[in-house]
N, C-alpha and C positions, 0 to 999 in steps of 0.2 A: 403848512405841510412841509415846506423845504427845511424848516428847523427840525421837524420830527425826523425827516429822512437823514439829516446830518447826524442827529443823535443816534438813530438806529445804526448808522455806519460805524460810529464809535463804539456802541455797545455790542454790536454783532461781532465785533471785532477782533479780528486777528491783528495782532501788533506787527507792524512792518519791521523788518530787520534793517533799520536805518543805519546805525553806526556811522562811520565816516565814509562809507562806500556810496552813499547817495550823492550824486553830483547835481548841483544846481548851477546852470549856466544862465548868466544875465547878459543879454545881447551877444550871445555866442562866446562869452568869456567866463571862466570859472568864477563863481561868486564867493567872496571870502567870509560871508556871514555878517558883515557890517551893515548897520541900518542904512536903508536907501531913502533919502529925502524925508527924514522923520519930521522936519519942520513944515512940510507941504500940507496946507490945509485942504479940506474937502474930502470927497469920497476916496476910499482905499480899496485895494485888491489884495485879498489874503489867499495864499496858496498853501494848502496843507497836505500832508501825507499821513494817512491813517489817523487823522485827528490832531497830529502834531504840526504846529505852524512851521513852514519852511521859510517863507518870505512874505513881506508886507510892503506893498508899493503904492504910490499915488496913482489914482485912476487917470489923472490928467497928463501923465508923462509916458510917451510911447516907449514900449519895452517889449522884448521877447524873453520869456523865461522857459527854459527847458529843464525838465526833471528826469534824470536818468537813474534808474535803480539797478542794484547789483544783478538782479535776475534778467536784465535786458529790457524791462518795461521802460517806455519813454513817452513823455507828454510834452507838448510845446504849447504854451499859452501866449497869446499876443494881446498886448494892451496898445490900442491905437491913440488914446487920448480922448476918444469919443465912444469907444466900445471895447469889450473884452470878449475873446472867444478862444476855444481850444482849436488851434490850427492843425495839430497833428497828435495822434496817439497810435501806438503800434498794437493796441488791443484788437481783438477780433471783431467786436460788435460795433465799434465806432459811434456808440450812442452819445458820448461826450462831444464829439466833433459835430454831430448832427443837432446838438442843442442850440446852435446858433449863437448870436451875439447878445451880450448883456449891455444895454445902454442905460443911461439915467432916465431916458424917456420910457423904456419898456420894463424897467426894474420891478414895478408893482404889478404889471400885467402878465408876466411870464409865469407859467405853471410852477417852475422851480425858483421863482423870485430871482435873487441875485446869484444863485448857485449854478455852477457847471460841475458835474461830477463824473469821474471815470471810475466806475465800480471795480472793474477788474484790477486796476492799478492802485486803487484806494487814494486817488488824488482828487482833491476838490479845490474849486476856485470860488471865492465869494466876493461880490462887490457890496460894500457897505457905505451908506451915505454918512 
C-alpha cells in the first residue's frame, strides 16, 4: 500500500518548483549537497520532495534535516539512530507529525511501512533496510 501511495503522489503530481531555492539544513547548517556517510552500511533514510531525492542518510546516525521551500513550507525530520520521525511541519493538518516514529522493529507493522508523508508539502521520508 505504501508503495502505491508514493507512486500516486508522483503521478498525481504537481512538480515542485525546486530550483536552487529549496533549502536543506543538516543539523541546523546549510547542506552543500555532498553525500553523507555513503560508506555506512545498513538501513538508510531517504527524504524526497515531490518524488525527487533531496538527501539520503544512514538510519544509525543521529541527525536533524529541515526542508524549507520557497513558498514557506517547512518540515523537520529527526533521525535518532533508533527511530525516524517528522518533528515539525508548518502544514495545517499535521498528519505527517502524527504518523509517529519509524523504527526497525515497527517497519513492517506500520500501515505506511517505512514512509512518513507530508501531502501538503509533497515531502516524504522513507526508511529502507
